[in-house]
N, C-alpha and C positions, 0 to 999 in steps of 0.2 A: 349574678356571678360573672366574672370576667372570663372571656374566652381565652383559652391558652392554646397557642399554636406552637408547634415544634418545627424547627427547621434543621434538617440534617445537612451539614456541609461536608463534602468529601474533600479532604486536603490533598493537593497534588504532591505526591512523594517522589523522592529521587531514587528510592530503592526499586529494584526490579525494572530498571529502565528499558530493558529489552522489550517489555510489553508496550512501550510507547510507540513502537514501530507499527502497531495496529491502527494508529491514528492516521497514518499517511498511506495514500494509495500506492501500490507496488511500483507503478511506472511514473508516478508523479503527476499524472493527469487528474483532471477534476471531473472525470466521468462518474456516473452514479454506480459506484461499486460498494461492496460491503466494507465499510469502514466503521470501526467501533467508536463509540462516544467516550469522552473522558471519564464519565461515570462508570461505564462498563470496564474500562481499564483499571480504574482505582478499586473497583469491587473485586476484580481478578487478583490484584495485588494484595487485597485484604485476605482473600482465601489462601493465597500462597504464604502469607505470614503465619497462617495457622498450621502449616505443614510441620514445623519443628515441634509444636505442641502435640500434634497427632502422633508423630513418631515416638515422642517421649511416653505418651500414654499407651502406646502399643505394647511396650514391655510389660506393663501391669496387666493389660487386657489378655495377654497370652498366658501369663503365669496364674492369674487369679482363678480362672475356671478349673485349673488342674487340681486345686486344693480340694474341691468337692468330690472329685473322683479318685485321684491317685492317693491322696492322704487317707481317705477312708479305706481304700483297698490295702494300703500298707498297714493300717490299724487292725484289720482283720487277721493278718498274719503274725502280728507281734503278741507277746505275752502282756495282756492288759489287766491281769489280776493283781489287786493290791493285797488282799488276804485270800484265804482259801474260799471264803464265801462271798467276797466282793470283787466284781469284775467290771471294769469301765467299758461301756459300749463303744464300738469302733466309731460310730457317727459322732459321738460326743467329743472326740479328739479334735474336731474342727473348731471347737470353742477356744482351743489354745491359740489359734491364729488371731482371733479377736482380742484375747487377753494379751497376746504378745504386742499387738498394735497399741492397745491402751497403755501397756507398760512402757513402750518405747517412746510415747509422746513426751512425757516429762524429761526423759534423757535427751531427746532431740531439742526440746525447748530450752533446757537449762545448761546443756553441755555443748552440743554440736553447733547451735546457732551462735553462741558467744565466740566459739573458736573461729567460725566462718567470718564473723564480723571483725575479729582481730586480724585475720589474715587479709581480708579485702579492704580493711579500714573504712568500711561503710556501716553506718548505724542501723 
């Protein structure tokens, strides 16, 4: 078998240029001070590029756990009886969240995505 070696190349990016100042000593001298390498700077830029994704996910992470507590608590107080002998358990109301997501996927895929493509003119 042939040996496969992987080489990871970090591309020097122009975004977040303020981090490039960590490559230069503060007073311009060549003394042995703590100066970051290009790899460390580019890795820091890669982490900073994740911040918008993390903040976007934060909204879901805040709302999602509340459905397991608040939604069940609300279900206890409401009238869950379908007939006089049949009553829906409060904890089973959480299944409507999953059913709502499964029901919304085709709407998103067939209606909202084509509208967004038409507006942005990107396929």
